C-alpha positions as CSV (number, residue, x, y, z in Angstrom):
1,M,-19.9,-26.9,44.7
2,G,-21.2,-27.3,41.2
3,E,-24.3,-25.7,39.5
4,Y,-26.4,-26.0,42.6
5,P,-24.2,-24.6,45.7
6,T,-26.8,-25.8,48.4
7,I,-26.0,-28.1,50.9
8,R,-29.0,-30.0,53.0
9,Y,-28.4,-31.1,56.6
10,A,-30.8,-33.3,58.6
11,P,-29.7,-34.7,61.7
12,P,-30.5,-38.3,62.3
13,K,-33.5,-38.7,64.2
14,E,-34.6,-35.1,63.7
15,D,-37.7,-33.3,62.0
16,L,-35.4,-30.5,61.4
17,V,-33.8,-30.1,57.7
18,I,-31.4,-27.1,57.0
19,D,-30.5,-25.6,53.6
20,L,-27.1,-24.1,53.6
21,M,-26.5,-21.9,50.6
22,A,-22.9,-20.9,49.5
23,R,-24.1,-18.6,46.8
24,L,-27.1,-17.0,45.4
25,G,-26.4,-16.8,41.9
26,D,-26.6,-13.9,39.5
27,A,-30.3,-13.1,40.1
28,W,-29.9,-12.0,43.8
29,R,-27.4,-10.2,46.0
30,Y,-27.1,-11.2,49.7
31,E,-29.3,-8.0,50.5
32,D,-32.1,-8.7,48.3
33,P,-34.1,-11.5,49.7
34,V,-36.6,-10.5,52.5
35,A,-35.5,-12.4,55.5
36,N,-36.5,-13.0,59.0
37,T,-33.9,-13.4,61.9
38,L,-34.9,-16.1,64.2
39,L,-33.7,-17.3,67.6
40,W,-32.7,-21.1,67.3
41,H,-31.1,-22.5,70.5
42,D,-29.8,-18.9,71.4
43,V,-28.3,-18.6,68.0
44,K,-29.4,-15.9,65.5
45,V,-30.1,-17.4,62.3
46,R,-31.3,-15.4,59.1
47,V,-33.7,-17.2,57.1
48,A,-35.3,-16.1,53.8
49,S,-38.9,-15.8,53.4
50,P,-40.9,-18.0,51.7
51,K,-42.1,-15.3,49.3
52,S,-38.4,-14.6,48.5
53,L,-37.5,-18.2,47.7
54,Y,-40.6,-18.4,45.3
55,K,-39.8,-15.1,43.5
56,K,-40.7,-15.7,40.0
């Protein structure tokens, strides 16, 4: 996984891009980021809020 344990997936011919994070590092715990649960193709997906991702 290296220093940045993120996988970016973009299906061919689609506008959708997904970043999958294997770990959050030392600064975060799984419970820490403010997240929204969205429904995408009948699947519930937990998505971190932009404010959480930009935390200084």
